[in-house]
C-alpha positions as CSV (number, residue, x, y, z in Angstrom):
1,M,16.0,1.4,32.4
2,E,12.4,0.7,32.3
3,I,12.3,-2.7,30.2
4,S,10.4,-1.6,27.5
5,T,12.6,1.0,27.0
6,A,15.4,-1.1,26.5
7,V,13.7,-3.8,24.4
8,K,12.5,-0.7,21.8
9,N,15.8,0.3,21.5
10,A,16.5,-3.5,20.8
11,I,14.0,-3.8,18.3
12,H,14.4,-0.6,16.7
13,Y,11.1,0.4,17.9
14,R,11.4,4.3,16.3
15,A,12.5,2.6,13.0
16,V,9.6,0.7,13.5
17,Q,7.5,4.0,14.3
18,N,9.3,5.9,11.1
19,I,7.4,2.9,8.9
20,L,4.0,2.9,10.3
21,K,3.1,6.6,10.3
22,H,2.5,5.9,6.3
23,Y,-0.1,4.1,6.8
24,Q,-3.6,4.3,9.1
25,C,-5.8,1.3,9.7
26,P,-8.2,1.3,7.5
27,D,-12.3,1.8,8.7
28,T,-13.4,-1.3,7.6
29,C,-10.3,-2.8,10.0
30,G,-11.7,-5.6,12.5
31,A,-9.0,-4.8,15.2
32,H,-8.6,-8.4,15.4
33,C,-4.5,-7.7,16.6
34,C,-6.3,-6.8,19.6
35,S,-9.2,-9.1,20.1
36,Q,-8.1,-12.3,19.4
37,G,-4.1,-12.2,19.6
38,Q,-2.2,-13.0,22.1
39,I,-0.6,-9.0,23.8
40,H,2.2,-9.4,25.8
41,I,3.3,-6.2,28.1
42,F,5.8,-5.9,30.6
43,E,5.6,-5.1,33.7
44,D,6.7,-0.9,34.1
45,E,3.6,-1.0,30.7
46,V,0.8,-3.2,33.8
47,K,2.0,-0.4,35.7
48,V,1.4,2.6,33.3
49,L,-2.3,1.3,32.6
50,S,-3.3,0.4,36.1
51,I,-3.1,3.8,36.5
52,L,-5.1,4.4,33.6
53,N,-7.9,2.3,34.4
54,E,-7.2,-0.1,37.2
55,K,-10.6,-2.5,36.5
56,K,-9.7,-2.7,33.2
57,A,-5.9,-3.6,33.9
58,G,-7.6,-6.4,36.0
59,M,-8.3,-8.6,32.9
60,I,-3.9,-8.4,32.7
61,T,-2.1,-11.3,34.7
62,N,1.3,-13.1,34.3
63,E,0.4,-16.7,35.5
64,G,2.8,-18.9,33.6
65,L,5.1,-16.4,32.5
66,S,8.5,-15.7,32.9
67,A,8.9,-12.7,35.4
68,G,8.3,-8.9,33.9
69,L,6.3,-10.4,30.8
70,Y,2.6,-10.3,31.3
71,L,-0.3,-11.4,29.2
72,M,-4.0,-9.3,28.4
73,N,-6.3,-11.9,28.4
74,A,-8.1,-11.7,24.6
75,P,-10.5,-9.1,24.1
76,C,-8.0,-6.3,25.5
77,S,-10.0,-4.8,27.9
78,F,-9.2,-0.9,27.0
79,L,-10.4,-1.9,23.5
80,G,-13.3,0.8,22.9
81,S,-17.1,0.3,21.7
82,T,-15.9,1.2,18.0
83,G,-13.3,-1.5,18.2
84,R,-10.2,1.4,18.5
85,C,-7.9,1.0,21.7
86,E,-8.5,4.0,24.3
87,V,-5.1,4.9,26.0
88,Y,-3.2,4.5,22.3
89,D,-0.9,6.9,23.2
90,K,0.3,5.2,26.2
91,R,-0.5,1.7,24.3
92,P,2.5,-1.3,25.4
93,T,5.2,-2.2,23.1
94,V,3.8,-4.7,21.2
95,C,0.9,-2.9,20.2
96,G,3.1,0.0,19.1
97,M,5.3,-2.5,17.2
98,Y,2.0,-4.1,14.8
99,P,1.8,-5.8,12.6
100,F,5.7,-5.9,12.8
101,K,6.6,-8.5,15.5
102,V,9.3,-9.7,17.9
103,N,11.3,-12.1,17.0
104,T,14.2,-14.8,18.4
105,S,16.6,-13.8,16.0
106,G,17.9,-11.5,17.1
107,N,18.6,-9.4,14.2
108,S,15.5,-8.8,11.9
109,V,11.9,-8.0,13.4
110,G,8.6,-10.3,11.5
111,L,6.1,-8.5,9.3
112,Q,2.6,-9.7,8.8
113,P,0.2,-9.9,5.9
114,C,-2.4,-8.2,7.8
115,P,-4.0,-5.5,5.7
116,I,-1.8,-2.6,7.0
117,G,1.5,-5.0,6.9
118,F,1.2,-6.6,3.5
119,L,0.9,-3.0,1.8
120,I,4.4,-2.2,4.0
121,I,5.4,-5.7,2.1
122,R,4.6,-4.2,-1.2
123,D,6.2,-1.4,-0.5
124,F,8.8,-3.6,0.9
125,A,9.4,-5.1,-2.4
126,E,8.9,-1.8,-4.3
127,W,11.8,-0.8,-2.4
128,I,14.4,-3.9,-3.3
129,V,13.7,-3.4,-6.9
130,D,14.0,-0.1,-7.7
131,S,17.4,-0.2,-5.3
132,F,18.6,-3.4,-7.8
133,S,17.6,-1.4,-10.7
134,R,19.8,0.7,-9.8
135,S,22.5,-1.2,-9.4
136,N,25.4,-2.0,-11.3
137,S,24.0,-6.0,-12.5
138,S,22.9,-7.2,-15.7
139,D,19.5,-6.6,-17.1
140,E,18.4,-10.8,-17.2
141,E,19.4,-10.4,-12.7
142,K,17.8,-7.5,-12.8
143,A,14.2,-8.9,-14.5
144,R,14.9,-11.9,-12.3
145,I,14.6,-10.4,-8.9
146,K,11.5,-8.4,-10.6
147,E,9.9,-11.3,-10.9
148,E,10.7,-13.2,-7.4
149,W,9.7,-10.3,-5.5
150,K,6.6,-9.8,-7.7
151,K,5.5,-13.4,-6.6
152,N,6.8,-13.0,-3.3
153,V,4.4,-9.7,-3.0
154,D,1.2,-12.4,-4.6
155,S,1.7,-14.8,-2.2
156,Y,1.6,-12.4,1.3
157,E,-1.5,-11.4,-1.0
158,A,-3.0,-14.7,-0.9
159,E,-2.6,-14.6,3.1
160,L,-5.0,-11.8,3.3
161,L,-7.7,-13.9,2.7
162,E,-9.4,-14.3,6.0
163,F,-5.9,-13.7,7.5
164,H,-7.2,-13.7,11.0
165,L,-8.5,-16.5,11.1
166,K,-5.6,-18.1,10.5
167,P,-3.5,-19.8,13.0
168,I,0.0,-19.4,11.6
169,L,0.6,-16.2,8.9
170,K,3.2,-16.4,6.4
171,E,6.1,-13.8,8.6
172,M,8.4,-11.7,6.0
173,Q,11.3,-11.0,7.8
174,I,12.7,-7.6,7.6
175,P,17.1,-7.0,9.3
176,F,17.4,-4.4,11.5
177,D,19.4,-2.9,9.0
178,E,16.7,-2.4,6.9
179,L,14.3,-0.9,8.6
180,E,15.9,2.2,8.5
181,M,16.8,2.2,4.4
182,L,12.4,1.3,3.9
183,S,11.7,4.4,6.1
184,M,14.4,6.7,3.6
185,F,12.5,4.6,1.0
186,L,8.6,5.7,2.3
187,S,9.7,9.5,2.9
188,S,11.2,10.1,-1.1
189,K,8.5,8.3,-1.9
190,L,5.6,10.4,0.0
191,K,7.9,13.9,-1.3
192,K,7.8,12.6,-4.6
193,I,3.5,12.6,-4.5
194,Q,3.6,15.4,-3.0
195,T,6.0,17.6,-5.6
196,S,4.0,15.8,-8.0
197,I,0.9,17.4,-6.5
198,G,2.2,20.4,-6.0
199,P,1.4,23.2,-3.1
200,G,-2.9,23.6,-2.5
201,Q,-4.1,20.7,-4.4
């Protein structure tokens, strides 16, 4: 099994993709993750990129890194003139995950509040509050949770201000077992919206 495949299985990559399909980078996106961030790539992914464009893949190095791990020097050489990825369907794991980020906990992923990341955080908070509101907890506890998550969302929204200039971004940690549930919540939310709009509208 290729390294990237094994890693994708371990980090619940498919669940992350089921979440990200509900969002789209805005046209105003400056591709800061690709032009300024560190893009770590697995060896089998380097081979794929080399086949696509050997010259552009020449910007990838493994100097000072562990075996099987490589780094694309920023900005990514596969960014097109419009600031969009030229190898999107073959993009490395780390690119397909963003704004989710692998961490060392082994049981969760980080979520950075870039414009898309913040929208996911806001929906995650909505899911938590919605789930808690249907529990058997007291009204006081429900109100406390709602206020707590409102403050959380506000704090992450503050991170959006010039987020691409900050050396360290505040990340929300989402346990692996909650990714699938968030995905189902988003699908349910979309279905409700489509139902309210009605066919042909």
